[in-house]
N, C-alpha and C positions, 0 to 999 in steps of 0.2 A: 365966188362959187361955194356951195355948201354940201356937206354930207348930210343926207337925211335918212333916218331909219328909226324903227321902233324896237325896244327891248321889252319883253313881257317877263316880269319877275316870276321865277319859277316856284312851284310849290315846295315847301320845306326850307325856303330861303330865310335865314335868320334876320332879325332887325339890324339894320346897318344904315349909316348916313348915306344920303343920296350921292354926294360927291365921292365918298370912299368907294362905293359900289361901282359907279361909273368909271372911276379911274382904273379899276381892275377889269372892267368888262368892255371898254371901248379901245379899239386899236389906236396906238399912237397918241393916247391922251395922258396929260399930266393933271395933277389935282388943281393946280393953279388954272389951267386951261378950262377944266371942267367947271370950277367955281365961277369963273368969269362968264362961261356960256349960260349957267344957271341964272346969274345976276342980270343978264340982259335979256333973258326970256328965250333963249335958244333950247332950253330944256323944259318940258312940262310933264307932269304926272297926271294921268287920266284927264287930260285937257286942262289942267289948272297949273298956274305958275306957283312954284314952291321955293323954299329956301334950301341952301346946301345942306342944312342940318336935318331936313325931312327924313324921317325914318321909313325906309321902304317896306312894303308888305307884299307877300305873294299875291299874284293876280294883277297887280298894278301895271299899266302900260306907260312906259317912259318914252316920249317922243323926243328925238333929238335932231337939231339942225346946227351942225358945227361948221363955222366958216373955215375955209382952207386958206392958209397963208401962201403967198406967192413963193414958189420954190427958188432956192438960190441957184446961181450959175454952177454948172458941172464943169470942173477943171481937169485937164490931163495930169496924170500922176505916173512917175516912173516906177511902175510895179511890174516885176517879171511875169511874163505870160508863157504857158505851155501850149504853143501853137502846133497843132497836129497837121493842118493843111492851110495853105493860103494862095489865092490868086487875085486878079484885079476886081473880081466880083464879090468874093466872100471869104471868110475864114472859119475854121473849126478849131475851137479851143477846149482844152481839158481844164475845167475849173476846179480849183482845190477847195476842200471843205473849209469853211470859215470865211469865205469870200461872198459878200452880197452880189447878186447878179447886176442890179442897177440901182441908182440912187433913189432913196425914199427918206421919209421922216426919220431923223437921227442917224441916217447913213448916207451922207452926201459925199464922203470921201472913202477911199480905200476899196471901192467897188470894181467889179470887172469893167464897167463902163469907163471909169477913170483910167484904168490901165489901157483900154482899147484907144481911148482918145489920144494918149501919149504915143502908142504904137503906129496908129494909122491917121493920115490926113483926111481920108475919105471913109465916112460911115453913113449909112442912111439916116435921114432926118425925119422918119416917120413919127417919132415921139421926142420932144426936146430933152427929156430926161432919160431917155433910153435909146440913144443913137446906136443903130445896128442890131439891137436886141430884137430877135425874132421869137424867141421862147426863153423860159427861164428855169433855173433850178433853185431850190431852197438854199439858204445860206449854208447849212450844214450838210447838204448833199453835194458829193463830188461828181465830176464826170463831164461828158461831151455836150457842147453847145455850138450851133452854127450862128454866124454873125454876118449880117449883109452890109455891103459897102455902098450900095446905092438904092434908090427908091424901087426901081423896077425889080431888082433882085429880092428886096425885102418883101414886096407884094406877092411875088410868085412863090417865095418860100412860105410865107404866112398862109397862103391858099392851100399848100400841101399839108400844113399842120391842121388847118380847119377841116380839110377833106379827109384827114386821117390816112394819107397815103405815105407818110414818112414811117420809117422803121425806128423804133426806140426799144432798147433792151436794157434792163437794170439788173444788178445784183444786190441782194440784201441778206444780212444775217439777221434771223428773227428768233424769237422765243418759241419753245414748244416742240411737240412731237406731232407730225402730221399723220392723219389716218390714210390719206390717199397721196399719190405721188404728184398730182397736178389738179388744178381746179380753176374756176372762174369766179371772181368776186363781182357781183353786180349790186350796187347800192348808191342811191342818190346822195349827192353831197352838197352841203351849204354851210354857211356861217352858224356856229353853235349859238343857241339862244341864251345859254348861261354864261358864255364867254366869247366875246366877239373876236378874240385873238386866235380862236381855234376854229377848225373845220370839223363838222360832225355829219353822221349819216342821218339825214332828215327827209321826211316824206315830200316836202316841197322843194328839195334841192335839185341840182342838175344831174342828169344821167351820167353815170360813170362806170366803166368796166375795166377790171385788171385781171390779166391772165398770169398764172404762176405755175412754176414747176419746181419741184424739190430736186436740187442737184446733189445734195449731201445731207443726211440726217445724222446728227450727233445725239448725244444723251439728252441735252435740254435745249440745244440750238440747232437751226437748220440754215443751210445756204440755199437761197431761192434765185431762180431765173425769172424775171417778170417783164411782161410786155403790156404796154398801154394801148387800149383801144380808144380811150379818151384822154384828155390832158387837163384835169382839174387841180386846183391848188391842194397840195398835201395829199393827193389821191392815194398813192401807195401807202403812205404812212397810216392814214385813217382807215383805209380798207383792210389792211393787215391787222390793225388794232380791233377792228369790228369782228373779225373772225378769231379774236383772242390769240393772235400771233404777232404782237407789236414788234417793231424793228428794234433790235438790240441797241441800247443806248439812247433811245429816243425819249427825252425827258418830257416833251409835250404830250405824247400819246402813250404813256405807260411803259416805255422801253427801258426804264431804269429801275423798275420794280422786279424784285426776284420772287417768281411764283412757281409753285410746282417743282421746286428743286430742294432735295433733302440732304442732311448730313454733310459730308465732306464736299460734295458737289456744290452745296450752297456757298461755302467759303471760296470754292474755285470760281464760281460764277461772279461773286462779289469782286474778286481779284481781277478777273477778266473785264468787268465793267470799268475798272479804274484805268485800263489801257486805251479807252476810247471816250472822247469828250463830246461826241455828236452821234447822231443816228448812223448806223452801219449801212448806208445806202449809197450806191454808185451808179451813175448813168454810163454804162459800159459801151454800148453800141449805138450808132446813130446812122441812119440811111436816108437819102432824099435824092430827087432828081435835080441835078444842077440846072439852074434856070437858064444859063446861057448855052451850055454845050449839050444839054438834054441827056447827058450820061447819068445813069444811076450810080451814085456814090455811097460806099459803105465805110465806116471808120469804127475802129476798135480802140479801147484804152485798158491799160492794166489796172488791177484793183490798187487802191492806195495802200501805203504801208500799214496803217492802223487795222484795216480789215484783213490784210495778208497775215499780220501777226496773230490775230484771233484764230484764223482758220489753221495756220501752222501749229498752233498750240493744241487745238481740238483734234487735229489729224494724228497727233502723237499719242 
């Protein structure tokens, strides 16, 4: 099985070796893997086979066909879980920041799935690397996830997420001062053309809508309540960065840059950034219809300590 895609070298891109450029712009790629792909003809530039040392130029189209290695077996691991609810059909877990939801390249252990396999003998087998996983959270986003224990439950829960009938509410600490107390961000999202590891607002992207409400406004930060109308990869983080209010601490989307903060407050902001090593984003509430009982269930979770600490400091 192969991954196939094209990268258009953007205007203003400096001269750089093809293998170096692709290593930094292709998700899960190593330089050795890229060089081998170029050598066997899985990478062509403007329709021609070139060497790894080829110097890329703006406007060139790099076509890539990378072979996927067979994934390793996913094993149970004795990792503590914060289980909010459990019955014979499903469970709701509060995922900590820093834990990958399911195994993927370079992350085949220490994930939520490894912990779930140790905890439960029955998880849905809808996907071999993602048993039980109905939806996911980014590694450094904390909060609530529902997990299915059988295929029927998985299918019915997945349909609710697809039909947007679930309730999902997030809290985020973000940069800047808002002019209005609430708003709707509507911008299409897709893979960044300049960096395949990132998501960006792009014309040809997938429709995405995020609602926000300012719960507390501080001098240079704000606490937001957010609701998702769609569920795209990195949606909240990219949407907020798009309106110039990146999530505090988000290294990927500008949340570790101090902007618009002067004097003593700048030093204070820098010190606050040192108290959190990830984006200040938490999936606080989750609601769905239980596939077996037909009861609508709502779950809530406390903010994690790192976000609580920032807010307690700001409130002083």
